[in-house]
Each structure stands twice: as structure tokens, then as C-alpha cells.
Residue frames as qw, qx, qy, qz and C-alpha x, y, z in Angstrom:
[[0.489, 0.138, -0.699, 0.504, 5.14, -7.25, -22.47],
 [0.543, -0.713, -0.444, -0.009, 3.74, -7.39, -18.94],
 [0.217, 0.525, -0.343, 0.748, 4.90, -4.43, -16.75],
 [0.539, -0.520, -0.604, 0.273, 4.90, -4.41, -12.94],
 [0.111, 0.505, -0.044, 0.855, 4.18, -1.04, -11.48],
 [0.050, -0.182, -0.614, 0.766, 3.26, 0.75, -8.29],
 [0.141, -0.621, -0.677, -0.370, -0.56, 1.21, -8.01],
 [0.071, -0.029, -0.340, 0.937, -1.96, 4.42, -6.58],
 [0.308, 0.471, 0.547, -0.620, -5.33, 6.10, -5.89],
 [0.351, 0.454, -0.356, -0.738, -5.61, 6.88, -9.63],
 [0.266, 0.122, -0.902, -0.317, -6.12, 3.19, -10.35],
 [0.399, 0.068, 0.669, -0.623, -9.23, 2.83, -8.16],
 [0.710, 0.336, 0.039, -0.618, -11.71, 2.45, -10.99],
 [0.686, 0.400, -0.563, -0.229, -9.88, -0.14, -12.91],
 [0.057, 0.266, -0.894, 0.355, -8.82, -2.04, -9.91],
 [0.532, 0.118, 0.552, -0.631, -12.48, -2.39, -8.83],
 [0.746, 0.413, -0.216, -0.476, -13.37, -3.48, -12.36],
 [0.433, 0.414, -0.800, 0.032, -10.56, -6.03, -12.34],
 [0.157, -0.151, 0.848, -0.483, -11.66, -7.30, -9.01],
 [0.694, 0.221, 0.275, -0.627, -15.22, -7.69, -10.10],
 [0.705, 0.434, -0.477, -0.296, -14.08, -9.77, -13.07],
 [0.524, 0.301, -0.775, 0.183, -11.87, -12.07, -11.03],
 [0.046, -0.002, -0.816, 0.576, -13.49, -12.16, -7.56],
 [0.088, -0.564, -0.814, -0.109, -17.13, -11.39, -8.31],
 [0.083, -0.689, -0.247, -0.676, -19.57, -8.51, -8.00],
 [0.649, -0.709, -0.275, -0.018, -20.02, -8.91, -4.25],
 [0.706, -0.335, -0.027, 0.624, -16.27, -8.70, -3.48],
 [0.327, 0.339, 0.195, 0.860, -15.81, -5.68, -5.85],
 [0.324, -0.759, -0.299, -0.479, -18.83, -3.89, -4.20],
 [0.703, -0.648, -0.184, 0.226, -17.28, -4.53, -0.78],
 [0.642, -0.021, 0.063, 0.764, -13.95, -3.15, -1.97],
 [0.105, 0.539, 0.237, 0.801, -15.58, 0.02, -3.22],
 [0.507, -0.764, -0.280, -0.284, -17.70, 0.49, -0.10],
 [0.749, -0.572, -0.076, 0.325, -14.61, 0.16, 2.14],
 [0.622, 0.498, 0.011, 0.604, -12.24, 2.22, -0.05],
 [0.048, -0.804, 0.131, -0.578, -12.43, 5.53, 1.85],
 [0.752, -0.620, 0.125, -0.186, -12.31, 3.76, 5.23],
 [0.946, -0.092, 0.103, 0.293, -9.43, 1.47, 4.25],
 [0.688, 0.295, 0.126, 0.651, -7.23, 3.83, 2.27],
 [0.104, 0.662, -0.006, 0.742, -7.90, 7.28, 3.78],
 [0.537, -0.705, 0.044, -0.462, -8.85, 6.70, 7.40],
 [0.918, -0.148, -0.272, 0.246, -6.43, 3.95, 8.62],
 [0.306, -0.935, 0.176, 0.036, -4.20, 5.57, 11.24],
 [0.784, -0.288, 0.399, 0.379, -1.28, 3.42, 10.12],
 [0.626, 0.630, 0.263, 0.378, -1.06, 5.03, 6.77],
 [0.465, -0.283, 0.023, 0.839, 1.81, 7.49, 6.29],
 [0.194, 0.235, -0.175, -0.936, -0.26, 9.31, 3.69],
 [0.651, 0.313, 0.524, -0.453, -3.77, 8.72, 2.44],
 [0.574, 0.556, -0.385, -0.461, -4.45, 6.93, -0.78],
 [0.991, 0.087, 0.007, -0.104, -4.25, 3.38, -2.21],
 [0.106, -0.698, 0.700, 0.104, -1.03, 1.46, -1.86],
 [0.885, 0.067, 0.455, -0.078, -0.25, -1.63, -3.90],
 [0.161, -0.383, 0.724, 0.551, 1.32, -3.21, -7.03],
 [0.727, 0.483, 0.252, -0.418, -0.31, -3.80, -10.36],
 [0.447, -0.127, 0.739, 0.487, 0.61, -5.94, -13.38],
 [0.481, 0.663, 0.126, -0.559, -0.39, -4.49, -16.70],
 [0.430, -0.015, 0.737, 0.521, -0.45, -5.57, -20.37],
 [0.090, 0.337, 0.594, 0.725, -1.70, -3.47, -23.21],
 [0.254, -0.330, 0.035, -0.908, -3.53, -1.15, -20.83],
 [0.767, -0.351, -0.359, -0.399, -5.29, -4.04, -19.13],
 [0.411, -0.580, 0.592, -0.378, -4.83, -5.14, -15.49],
 [0.669, 0.196, -0.714, -0.065, -3.34, -8.65, -15.38],
 [0.661, -0.340, -0.597, 0.301, -2.81, -8.80, -11.56],
 [0.152, -0.751, 0.131, -0.630, -2.92, -6.77, -8.41],
 [0.608, -0.320, -0.616, 0.386, -1.98, -6.93, -4.72],
 [0.271, -0.878, -0.054, -0.390, -2.95, -4.45, -2.06],
 [0.567, 0.145, -0.531, 0.613, -0.24, -3.54, 0.49],
 [0.477, -0.793, -0.262, -0.273, -1.78, -2.80, 3.87],
 [0.118, 0.631, -0.553, 0.532, 0.39, -1.23, 6.49],
 [0.687, -0.193, -0.692, 0.114, 1.04, -3.76, 9.25],
 [0.373, -0.794, 0.159, -0.454, 1.88, -1.38, 12.14],
 [0.898, -0.075, -0.375, 0.218, 4.56, -3.84, 13.26],
 [0.279, -0.859, 0.345, -0.257, 6.52, -3.38, 16.40],
 [0.851, 0.135, -0.439, 0.256, 9.75, -5.32, 16.96],
 [0.578, -0.162, -0.453, 0.659, 11.18, -5.27, 20.48],
 [0.168, -0.717, -0.431, 0.522, 8.97, -2.27, 21.26],
 [0.052, -0.518, 0.247, 0.817, 9.94, -0.15, 18.27],
 [0.706, 0.562, 0.217, -0.373, 8.03, 0.41, 15.05],
 [0.397, -0.281, 0.744, 0.458, 9.29, -1.55, 12.03],
 [0.492, 0.396, -0.253, -0.733, 8.18, -1.13, 8.44],
 [0.195, 0.041, 0.972, 0.127, 6.11, -4.04, 7.15],
 [0.536, 0.126, -0.150, -0.821, 2.94, -4.66, 5.10],
 [0.623, 0.155, 0.739, -0.203, 0.27, -7.25, 4.68],
 [0.106, 0.108, -0.731, -0.665, -0.07, -8.64, 1.20],
 [0.386, 0.350, 0.704, -0.483, -3.86, -8.69, 0.63],
 [0.591, 0.656, 0.193, -0.429, -6.44, -9.05, -2.11],
 [0.208, -0.426, 0.734, 0.486, -3.91, -10.90, -4.27],
 [0.743, 0.466, 0.424, -0.228, -5.40, -11.60, -7.69],
 [0.153, -0.364, 0.672, 0.627, -4.06, -12.70, -11.06],
 [0.756, 0.442, 0.112, -0.470, -6.20, -13.00, -14.23],
 [0.570, -0.299, 0.716, 0.269, -4.52, -16.24, -15.35],
 [0.653, 0.540, 0.502, 0.175, -6.35, -16.41, -18.78],
 [0.255, 0.966, -0.023, 0.025, -5.16, -12.91, -19.62],
 [0.387, -0.741, 0.520, 0.175, -1.77, -13.60, -18.25],
 [0.709, 0.023, 0.643, 0.290, -1.31, -16.59, -20.54],
 [0.535, 0.764, 0.318, 0.169, -2.36, -14.49, -23.50],
 [0.013, 0.966, -0.254, -0.055, 0.17, -11.78, -22.61],
 [0.539, -0.508, 0.634, 0.223, 3.00, -14.28, -22.09],
 [0.704, 0.325, 0.593, 0.217, 2.09, -16.00, -25.37],
 [0.380, 0.912, 0.123, 0.091, 2.04, -12.70, -27.21],
 [0.243, -0.856, 0.430, 0.155, 5.52, -11.83, -25.75],
 [0.632, -0.245, 0.688, 0.260, 6.94, -15.09, -26.98],
 [0.615, 0.596, 0.501, 0.129, 5.25, -14.75, -30.33],
 [0.226, 0.974, -0.020, -0.010, 6.75, -11.36, -30.89],
 [0.799, 0.330, -0.240, 0.443, 10.20, -12.72, -30.46],
 [0.097, -0.833, 0.278, -0.469, 10.94, -10.56, -27.56],
 [0.377, 0.232, -0.791, 0.422, 13.30, -11.70, -24.80],
 [0.565, -0.579, -0.586, -0.047, 11.60, -12.91, -21.64],
 [0.166, -0.808, 0.189, -0.532, 11.49, -10.19, -18.96],
 [0.472, 0.150, -0.764, 0.414, 13.74, -11.34, -16.11],
 [0.272, -0.199, 0.474, -0.813, 11.42, -9.81, -13.60],
 [0.816, -0.032, 0.017, -0.577, 8.80, -12.35, -14.55],
 [0.436, 0.344, -0.832, -0.011, 11.11, -15.38, -14.40],
 [0.011, -0.024, -0.894, 0.447, 9.36, -16.50, -11.17],
 [0.054, -0.580, -0.805, -0.112, 5.86, -15.61, -12.23],
 [0.058, -0.672, -0.237, -0.699, 3.55, -12.61, -12.17],
 [0.621, -0.747, -0.207, -0.119, 2.58, -12.90, -8.43],
 [0.766, -0.300, -0.067, 0.564, 6.25, -13.20, -7.44],
 [0.385, 0.363, 0.164, 0.833, 7.11, -10.21, -9.53],
 [0.265, -0.763, -0.244, -0.536, 4.45, -8.15, -7.77],
 [0.758, -0.620, -0.163, 0.119, 5.62, -9.27, -4.38],
 [0.719, -0.106, 0.037, 0.686, 9.25, -8.36, -5.30],
 [0.210, 0.742, 0.193, 0.607, 8.33, -4.81, -6.39],
 [0.300, 0.123, -0.434, 0.841, 9.74, -2.10, -4.09],
 [0.385, -0.350, -0.038, -0.853, 6.29, -0.73, -3.49],
 [0.785, -0.310, -0.495, -0.206, 5.39, -3.97, -1.76],
 [0.486, -0.802, 0.225, -0.264, 7.60, -2.92, 1.13],
 [0.185, 0.606, -0.757, 0.161, 10.76, -4.26, 2.76],
 [0.108, -0.067, 0.952, -0.280, 9.06, -6.86, 4.99],
 [0.546, -0.072, -0.427, -0.717, 5.88, -8.79, 4.17],
 [0.329, 0.006, 0.834, -0.443, 3.22, -10.81, 5.92],
 [0.533, 0.023, -0.491, -0.689, 0.40, -12.97, 4.57],
 [0.265, 0.012, 0.900, -0.345, -2.27, -15.22, 5.93],
 [0.630, 0.425, 0.509, -0.404, -5.42, -17.04, 4.78],
 [0.235, 0.583, -0.570, -0.529, -3.51, -17.83, 1.63],
 [0.931, 0.240, 0.026, -0.274, -4.70, -20.47, -0.84],
 [0.817, -0.317, 0.409, 0.256, -2.31, -23.40, -1.31],
 [0.721, 0.492, 0.199, 0.446, -1.17, -22.60, -4.89],
 [0.084, 0.910, -0.121, 0.387, -0.19, -19.07, -3.72],
 [0.695, -0.662, 0.280, 0.022, 1.49, -20.56, -0.65],
 [0.880, 0.081, 0.278, 0.376, 3.73, -22.54, -3.00],
 [0.419, 0.758, 0.066, 0.495, 4.66, -19.34, -4.91],
 [0.333, -0.895, 0.178, -0.237, 5.42, -17.51, -1.63],
 [0.832, -0.437, 0.308, 0.146, 7.68, -20.27, -0.38],
 [0.818, 0.326, 0.215, 0.422, 9.54, -20.43, -3.58],
 [0.307, 0.748, -0.042, 0.587, 10.59, -16.72, -3.28],
 [0.331, 0.283, -0.552, 0.711, 11.73, -16.82, 0.28],
 [0.557, -0.495, 0.091, -0.661, 8.63, -16.63, 2.51],
 [0.286, 0.109, -0.905, 0.295, 8.85, -18.81, 5.63],
 [0.557, -0.552, -0.557, -0.273, 6.17, -20.25, 7.87],
 [0.198, -0.542, 0.436, -0.691, 5.79, -18.58, 11.23],
 [0.351, -0.079, -0.915, 0.180, 5.72, -21.42, 13.86],
 [0.104, -0.436, -0.763, 0.466, 2.65, -21.81, 16.13],
 [0.276, 0.335, -0.015, -0.901, 0.22, -19.88, 14.00],
 [0.083, -0.133, -0.883, -0.443, -3.00, -20.98, 12.20],
 [0.527, -0.235, -0.186, -0.796, -6.73, -21.12, 12.05],
 [0.017, -0.083, -0.935, 0.344, -8.74, -22.82, 14.80],
 [0.497, -0.264, -0.348, -0.750, -12.44, -23.50, 15.10],
 [0.079, 0.043, 0.884, -0.458, -15.03, -24.81, 17.56],
 [0.249, -0.494, -0.730, -0.401, -18.59, -25.96, 17.26],
 [0.099, -0.168, 0.331, -0.923, -20.70, -23.40, 19.10],
 [0.538, 0.164, 0.458, -0.689, -24.33, -24.39, 18.72],
 [0.165, 0.171, 0.911, 0.337, -26.45, -27.00, 16.95],
 [0.280, 0.541, 0.436, -0.662, -29.37, -24.46, 16.97],
 [0.413, 0.556, -0.266, -0.670, -29.28, -23.43, 13.28],
 [0.211, 0.183, -0.902, -0.330, -28.62, -26.90, 11.76],
 [0.094, 0.283, 0.912, -0.281, -31.49, -28.38, 13.90],
 [0.341, 0.558, 0.287, -0.700, -33.81, -25.56, 12.87],
 [0.340, 0.401, -0.584, -0.618, -33.09, -26.28, 9.22],
 [0.234, 0.030, -0.959, -0.156, -33.95, -29.94, 9.68],
 [0.119, -0.395, -0.868, 0.275, -36.77, -29.83, 12.32],
 [0.097, -0.813, -0.400, -0.412, -38.15, -26.42, 11.98],
 [0.094, 0.650, -0.278, 0.701, -37.53, -23.26, 14.03],
 [0.577, -0.590, 0.239, -0.511, -39.15, -24.03, 17.38],
 [0.982, -0.188, 0.020, 0.008, -38.35, -27.77, 17.66],
 [0.717, 0.420, -0.245, 0.500, -34.75, -27.08, 16.48],
 [0.024, -0.684, 0.322, -0.654, -34.27, -24.37, 19.13],
 [0.770, -0.492, 0.181, -0.363, -35.73, -26.59, 21.89],
 [0.985, -0.009, -0.054, 0.162, -33.53, -29.52, 21.04],
 [0.548, 0.525, -0.281, 0.587, -30.46, -27.41, 20.75],
 [0.336, -0.699, 0.297, -0.557, -31.12, -25.91, 24.21],
 [0.914, -0.334, 0.197, -0.117, -30.87, -29.48, 25.50],
 [0.922, 0.239, 0.002, 0.305, -27.97, -30.61, 23.30],
 [0.354, 0.774, -0.237, 0.469, -25.62, -27.68, 23.35],
 [0.404, -0.754, 0.397, -0.332, -24.92, -27.70, 27.17],
 [0.906, -0.225, 0.359, -0.015, -24.11, -31.37, 27.03],
 [0.844, 0.361, 0.197, 0.343, -22.30, -31.81, 23.68],
 [0.458, 0.564, -0.036, 0.686, -20.68, -28.31, 23.40],
 [0.525, -0.750, -0.309, 0.257, -20.27, -27.30, 27.06],
 [0.330, 0.673, -0.146, 0.645, -18.71, -23.86, 27.37],
 [0.541, -0.297, -0.536, 0.576, -17.03, -23.21, 30.75],
 [0.171, -0.948, -0.267, -0.024, -18.04, -20.22, 32.82],
 [0.358, 0.716, -0.264, 0.538, -15.51, -17.37, 33.00],
 [0.642, -0.260, -0.520, 0.500, -13.34, -17.53, 36.05],
 [0.184, -0.327, -0.231, 0.898, -13.51, -13.71, 36.45],
 [0.309, 0.729, 0.459, -0.402, -16.11, -11.10, 35.61],
 [0.314, 0.093, 0.545, 0.771, -16.32, -10.21, 31.91],
 [0.209, 0.672, 0.349, -0.619, -18.33, -7.09, 30.89],
 [0.506, 0.636, 0.480, 0.331, -19.76, -6.04, 27.58],
 [0.297, -0.510, 0.048, 0.806, -18.07, -2.87, 26.24],
 [0.436, 0.686, 0.558, 0.169, -20.00, -0.59, 23.85],
 [0.071, -0.938, 0.024, 0.337, -18.18, 2.72, 24.19],
 [0.557, 0.763, -0.306, 0.118, -15.30, 4.00, 22.15],
 [0.848, -0.059, -0.268, 0.453, -11.89, 2.52, 22.99],
 [0.209, -0.964, 0.038, -0.163, -10.18, 4.73, 25.53],
 [0.081, 0.794, -0.558, 0.227, -6.89, 5.38, 27.34],
 [0.762, -0.335, 0.531, -0.159, -7.12, 2.01, 29.20],
 [0.920, 0.316, 0.196, 0.121, -6.57, 0.20, 25.87],
 [0.366, 0.839, -0.318, 0.244, -3.59, 2.49, 25.18],
 [0.364, -0.674, 0.592, -0.251, -2.00, 1.49, 28.43],
 [0.886, -0.047, 0.459, -0.051, -2.65, -2.21, 27.79],
 [0.777, 0.613, -0.010, 0.143, -1.09, -1.76, 24.30],
 [0.091, 0.850, -0.463, 0.233, 1.98, 0.04, 25.72],
 [0.614, -0.461, 0.625, -0.143, 2.50, -2.89, 28.04],
 [0.912, 0.240, 0.333, 0.009, 2.08, -5.46, 25.21],
 [0.633, 0.744, -0.153, 0.147, 4.47, -3.76, 22.87],
 [0.099, -0.780, 0.574, -0.229, 7.21, -3.63, 25.52],
 [0.595, -0.350, 0.704, -0.170, 6.99, -7.33, 26.46],
 [0.860, 0.354, 0.360, -0.073, 6.16, -8.88, 23.13],
 [0.520, -0.281, 0.478, 0.650, 9.12, -9.55, 20.73],
 [0.025, -0.022, -0.534, -0.845, 6.92, -8.73, 17.77],
 [0.160, 0.590, 0.738, -0.285, 3.32, -7.49, 17.77],
 [0.150, 0.479, 0.493, 0.711, 1.05, -5.31, 15.57],
 [0.073, -0.153, 0.207, -0.964, -0.33, -1.95, 16.64],
 [0.330, -0.524, -0.781, -0.081, -3.42, -2.11, 18.97],
 [0.088, -0.115, -0.354, 0.924, -3.80, 1.40, 20.41],
 [0.275, 0.549, 0.625, -0.482, -7.20, 2.98, 20.90],
 [0.308, 0.564, -0.244, -0.726, -7.00, 5.03, 17.66],
 [0.190, 0.211, -0.877, -0.387, -6.53, 1.83, 15.61],
 [0.032, 0.257, 0.949, -0.182, -9.13, -0.09, 17.49],
 [0.316, 0.581, 0.370, -0.653, -11.77, 2.73, 17.08],
 [0.288, 0.472, -0.492, -0.672, -10.97, 2.93, 13.39],
 [0.195, 0.148, -0.935, -0.256, -11.28, -0.78, 12.84],
 [0.134, -0.305, -0.934, 0.126, -14.00, -1.91, 15.18],
 [0.105, 0.589, 0.504, -0.623, -16.15, 1.21, 15.84],
 [0.284, 0.658, -0.118, -0.687, -15.97, 2.91, 12.42],
 [0.306, -0.068, 0.868, 0.385, -16.08, -0.04, 10.14],
 [0.361, 0.148, -0.247, -0.887, -18.40, 0.76, 7.17],
 [0.706, -0.012, -0.457, -0.540, -20.22, -2.62, 7.00],
 [0.647, -0.045, -0.744, 0.162, -19.35, -4.90, 9.98],
 [0.529, -0.706, 0.073, -0.466, -20.73, -4.84, 13.52],
 [0.535, 0.224, -0.720, 0.380, -18.27, -6.05, 16.24],
 [0.666, -0.695, -0.164, -0.217, -18.86, -6.93, 19.77],
 [0.325, 0.542, -0.555, 0.542, -16.33, -6.20, 22.58],
 [0.759, -0.591, -0.266, -0.064, -15.88, -7.76, 25.94],
 [0.225, 0.681, -0.453, 0.530, -13.45, -6.55, 28.58],
 [0.726, -0.457, -0.444, 0.259, -12.07, -7.62, 31.99],
 [0.042, -0.882, 0.103, -0.458, -11.48, -4.56, 34.16],
 [0.735, -0.267, -0.399, 0.480, -8.91, -4.14, 36.88],
 [0.270, -0.567, -0.176, 0.758, -9.15, -0.91, 38.93],
 [0.262, 0.782, -0.009, -0.565, -8.63, 1.91, 36.38],
 [0.128, 0.508, -0.715, -0.464, -7.14, -0.42, 33.77],
 [0.893, 0.173, -0.134, -0.394, -7.83, -3.59, 31.86],
 [0.629, -0.325, 0.698, 0.107, -6.62, -7.12, 32.07],
 [0.236, -0.041, 0.806, 0.541, -7.67, -7.69, 28.55],
 [0.560, 0.418, 0.129, -0.704, -10.32, -7.44, 25.89],
 [0.391, 0.097, 0.858, 0.319, -11.74, -9.59, 23.06],
 [0.421, 0.428, -0.111, -0.792, -13.42, -8.51, 19.79],
 [0.303, 0.104, 0.918, 0.232, -15.63, -10.82, 17.73],
 [0.420, 0.235, -0.209, -0.851, -18.26, -10.74, 15.13],
 [0.498, 0.242, 0.821, -0.140, -21.25, -12.91, 14.14],
 [0.307, 0.475, -0.330, -0.756, -22.19, -12.99, 10.48],
 [0.858, 0.292, 0.345, -0.244, -24.21, -15.05, 7.89],
 [0.031, 0.554, -0.719, -0.418, -22.19, -17.10, 5.42],
 [0.339, 0.119, -0.840, -0.407, -23.71, -19.37, 2.81],
 [0.670, -0.374, -0.439, -0.468, -26.86, -19.82, 4.75],
 [0.722, -0.332, -0.516, 0.320, -25.09, -20.44, 8.03],
 [0.241, -0.936, 0.077, -0.245, -24.34, -18.20, 11.03],
 [0.793, 0.147, -0.308, 0.504, -20.68, -18.05, 11.77],
 [0.364, -0.927, 0.058, 0.073, -18.68, -16.28, 14.61],
 [0.743, 0.374, -0.203, 0.516, -15.08, -15.11, 14.47],
 [0.524, -0.759, -0.032, 0.385, -12.82, -13.86, 17.21],
 [0.573, 0.732, 0.054, 0.365, -10.87, -11.11, 15.46],
 [0.225, 0.642, -0.418, 0.603, -8.84, -9.62, 18.22],
 [0.806, -0.536, -0.251, 0.022, -7.70, -10.66, 21.68],
 [0.402, 0.524, -0.444, 0.606, -5.17, -9.00, 23.98],
 [0.708, -0.672, -0.214, -0.027, -4.42, -9.57, 27.63],
 [0.258, -0.828, 0.493, -0.067, -1.68, -8.71, 30.05],
 [0.607, 0.414, -0.677, -0.049, 1.08, -11.15, 29.03],
 [0.254, 0.144, -0.901, 0.321, 0.89, -14.41, 30.84],
 [0.445, -0.011, 0.447, -0.776, -2.65, -13.81, 32.16],
 [0.126, -0.043, -0.958, -0.254, -4.04, -17.19, 31.24],
 [0.074, 0.475, 0.774, -0.412, -7.09, -16.71, 33.49],
 [0.242, 0.586, 0.087, -0.768, -8.11, -13.58, 31.68],
 [0.221, 0.294, -0.701, -0.611, -7.58, -15.07, 28.19],
 [0.075, -0.197, -0.977, -0.035, -9.67, -18.10, 29.01],
 [0.123, 0.524, 0.622, -0.568, -12.38, -16.06, 30.60],
 [0.258, 0.526, -0.163, -0.794, -12.69, -13.72, 27.61],
 [0.238, 0.145, -0.834, -0.476, -12.83, -16.58, 25.10],
 [0.032, -0.306, -0.932, 0.192, -15.40, -18.47, 27.26],
 [0.197, 0.572, 0.416, -0.679, -17.63, -15.39, 27.48],
 [0.280, 0.417, -0.450, -0.738, -17.36, -14.74, 23.72],
 [0.171, -0.021, -0.949, -0.266, -18.33, -18.39, 23.07],
 [0.088, 0.437, 0.793, -0.415, -21.36, -18.10, 25.34],
 [0.264, 0.562, 0.078, -0.780, -22.53, -14.97, 23.53],
 [0.272, 0.307, -0.686, -0.601, -22.03, -16.59, 20.11],
 [0.061, -0.191, -0.980, -0.004, -24.05, -19.52, 21.28],
 [0.188, 0.546, 0.556, -0.598, -26.89, -17.33, 22.52],
 [0.348, 0.591, -0.153, -0.712, -27.06, -15.68, 19.10],
 [0.886, 0.277, 0.317, -0.197, -27.09, -19.14, 17.39],
 [0.303, 0.725, -0.582, -0.209, -23.66, -19.14, 15.68],
 [0.983, 0.076, -0.128, -0.104, -22.92, -22.62, 14.54],
 [0.849, 0.062, -0.093, 0.516, -19.12, -22.31, 14.66],
 [0.203, -0.960, 0.116, 0.157, -16.52, -19.94, 16.14],
 [0.809, 0.389, -0.070, 0.435, -13.30, -19.38, 14.31],
 [0.370, -0.898, 0.166, 0.174, -10.08, -17.83, 15.63],
 [0.695, 0.550, -0.279, 0.369, -6.73, -17.15, 13.92],
 [0.665, -0.738, 0.089, 0.068, -4.15, -17.70, 16.71],
 [0.560, 0.595, -0.447, 0.365, -0.43, -17.14, 17.08],
 [0.094, -0.570, 0.614, -0.538, 1.81, -18.20, 20.01],
 [0.392, -0.040, -0.910, 0.129, 1.88, -21.31, 22.16],
 [0.073, 0.142, 0.653, -0.740, -0.06, -19.65, 25.03],
 [0.527, 0.233, -0.003, -0.818, -3.03, -18.53, 22.99],
 [0.614, 0.148, -0.689, -0.355, -3.18, -21.85, 21.07],
 [0.251, -0.039, -0.899, 0.357, -3.04, -23.71, 24.39],
 [0.285, 0.178, 0.442, -0.832, -5.92, -21.57, 25.68],
 [0.626, 0.215, -0.277, -0.697, -8.07, -22.34, 22.65],
 [0.496, 0.124, -0.855, -0.084, -7.24, -26.02, 22.84],
 [0.051, -0.087, -0.822, 0.561, -8.37, -26.18, 26.47],
 [0.416, 0.307, 0.303, -0.801, -11.63, -24.57, 25.43],
 [0.692, 0.316, 0.643, -0.094, -12.32, -27.20, 22.72],
 [0.460, 0.767, -0.235, -0.380, -10.94, -25.48, 19.62],
 [0.812, -0.032, 0.493, 0.312, -9.24, -27.68, 16.94],
 [0.175, -0.355, 0.460, 0.794, -7.13, -26.71, 13.91],
 [0.614, 0.648, 0.230, -0.388, -9.23, -25.58, 10.88],
 [0.523, -0.218, 0.650, 0.506, -7.56, -27.36, 7.91],
 [0.316, 0.434, -0.391, -0.748, -7.54, -26.64, 4.19],
 [0.864, 0.251, -0.090, -0.428, -9.28, -28.88, 1.65],
 [0.712, 0.390, -0.572, 0.117, -6.03, -30.83, 1.52],
 [0.808, -0.541, -0.231, 0.033, -6.16, -31.30, 5.33],
 [0.596, 0.148, -0.238, 0.752, -3.28, -28.97, 6.01],
 [0.267, -0.729, -0.335, 0.534, -2.91, -26.09, 8.41],
 [0.370, 0.801, 0.212, 0.421, -3.21, -22.68, 6.68],
 [0.644, -0.344, -0.254, 0.635, -0.16, -20.91, 8.03],
 [0.010, -0.975, 0.014, 0.221, 1.12, -17.39, 8.60],
 [0.789, 0.277, 0.114, 0.536, 3.88, -16.57, 6.11],
 [0.176, -0.941, 0.064, 0.281, 6.50, -13.85, 6.40],
 [0.771, 0.397, 0.047, 0.495, 9.46, -12.54, 4.38],
 [0.360, 0.513, -0.211, 0.750, 12.42, -10.42, 5.52],
 [0.559, -0.720, 0.043, -0.408, 11.46, -10.57, 9.16],
 [0.009, 0.506, -0.797, 0.329, 13.72, -11.56, 12.06],
 [0.589, -0.170, -0.785, -0.085, 13.09, -14.91, 13.71],
 [0.089, -0.115, 0.579, -0.802, 11.08, -13.78, 16.58],
 [0.059, 0.463, 0.870, -0.157, 7.68, -14.80, 18.11],
 [0.115, -0.133, -0.287, -0.942, 5.03, -12.77, 16.35],
 [0.173, 0.454, 0.756, -0.438, 1.58, -11.96, 17.80],
 [0.254, 0.035, -0.348, -0.901, -1.15, -11.20, 15.30],
 [0.419, 0.288, 0.773, -0.378, -4.83, -12.06, 15.15],
 [0.412, 0.502, 0.716, 0.255, -7.52, -12.31, 12.53],
 [0.105, 0.933, 0.271, -0.213, -8.20, -8.62, 12.60],
 [0.251, -0.660, 0.385, 0.594, -4.76, -7.85, 11.27],
 [0.188, -0.045, 0.760, 0.620, -4.34, -7.51, 7.54],
 [0.453, -0.058, -0.341, -0.822, -7.67, -7.95, 5.63],
 [0.344, -0.125, -0.930, 0.017, -9.05, -10.66, 7.97],
 [0.068, 0.201, 0.638, -0.740, -11.27, -8.57, 10.33]]
């Protein structure tokens, strides 16, 4: 019979082996490389060590889900919640286990009546309130069946940044770069920032704490963004280089943006992973995104992605040429939540496992 149990640090070896089998060697290697950073250094952890849920059968891992602390604040106060991340089920092994249970004449376990993934999400170790994004459509159906709801005004957006790399692949390096230099400003025009935007290469400091304090007081629901978390995530990441831009105002900040540029399947992609401004400062938000787009273009990124929540940020992206990035079935990939109050939620790609 399949059992659903809390997973701990002791399960590290077999979780990585399970992930290698079901997600590939590269994904498993990345999980192992990030383990110490993710599960021992995250300032949101109440105590160090892996947190998650595991499905087991005859000593074998059938499924797993990691439970990342969300650092959620509701109406300015911390509220327990987790991100469901790295959700995997070995469906072939699961079918064997379920068939074995039926063949042995044992009664069906009521905890599995809605499926293995649902049983893992329902386990107490998965937390009282749950969030999930970048979810595949079959898993979305499972989530909705057990009470997850779609957070309105949230989804993935994208914008063509440069034709440089595609043209280089077709025409060669130099001709492609020359033609892109002509085509990009015409076809993919990026507006100039309305205010001065500066590159920021130092550690996140007290100015970011003050911006965060303002944000948590005025946003109905937002996830932690103080300097300790930002330094952990974007300065101490074990394998990803991030770029940061800021708009300064006297001794404080009007806002900041964090993005990365990375190769993916032979292409160069950019992703905005965090963006925070003083609430209602449309000029700062547009200037930060515009400056990030310009830098992504200079580095040859073909496309810039951004996971956005809230009407204001989505409107900003739309004005700058972003469009919804749809699934293979031409649908928006939403943000899902369970056991949260119906309030406007602000998260970005860097929340959960998306950074």
C-alpha cells in the first residue's frame, strides 16, 4: 500500500535519485547543488533542513513535493503559507503499486481516493495555506479538483527583445548582429526610462528594508522582500547570476528590478524575477522595466519573460509591449492558491522555485 509521509533531511539521497529518474540528470544535479543554499540558508525557514511530503511503496519513492516557505504577509502581518514546488509522481510505479494493492484484496486507502498528488498536497506537512505557479495543465486539473482557486490578474508575460541571436544563426555572427542593430530599434522599440535608473552591484541594504516595510503595510498580501532575503536569493545563489537596477530617491529607493539572462535550448532568454516599487509609482515601474529590457537587448536576449500579478503591473507590461505567454493549449498558466483569503496577492517569478 502506498503511504504518504512527511519528508525530511534524511531523505535527501533517495529524493535526488528519484528526481534523476523522473526529471533527468541535469535537474537532479541542480537540486543537489542547491540543497544547502535552499534548505539551510533560506532566512524564511523556521529550522534548517528539507521540508516536503513523500509517497512511498515497498521502500521506493512514488512521488514527492517540496514545501518552500512563502514568507507571506497578509495585511502587514506574517501568515503561514508554503509554495508547492518540484512536484513529481512516478506514474508507472504508481500504477504498479495501486494494482498490487487491488490484487492483494486490500481495501482502497481513503487518503488516496483523489490521487497520489492530491494526497501529498493534503498532508499536514504541506502547510495550512498553499501556493503554486508554473504548473502543467494535468496538475492544474488535480489542484482545482481539491479546492485550489485561480488568483485573478496573474500569469506569465513575454516580449520579443532582440532579433540578434536568430539572425546570427541564419546569416552568421557579424551580418546577423548588423542587421539586428537596424531591425531591433524599429520593430522592437524599447522606450527610454523617464527617470534615472542605475545598476546596483552591492549587497542589498537598509534602503531595501524600508521599501519592503512600506510595501507590506500597503499591500493586502505580499511575500517577504527584505534585504536578508534578497541577499540570500540574488547575491548568494549557487549557480545563477542576477542583475539589479534601482531608482534612488534621496536616501531611499523608489524601486528596484532583478533579472537574469541565461541560455536555454540554444537560445538566450531573459527573465524579470523581482520588481518592487513604491505603491502606485507607475513612472518608476515603467522606467525599471524599460531599462531592464534595454540591457537584455544589449546582451542579445531574444525574449524577456515576466510573471506578473496585479492590474497595475500587468498594465505596465502591456504598455511596454508584453503579451500573455500561453501554454501549448493556448491558455494562461495561472497562479493557484488554497486556503487563502480572497485578497489581491503580489508575487513575482522569484517567489517559490521560479527564480
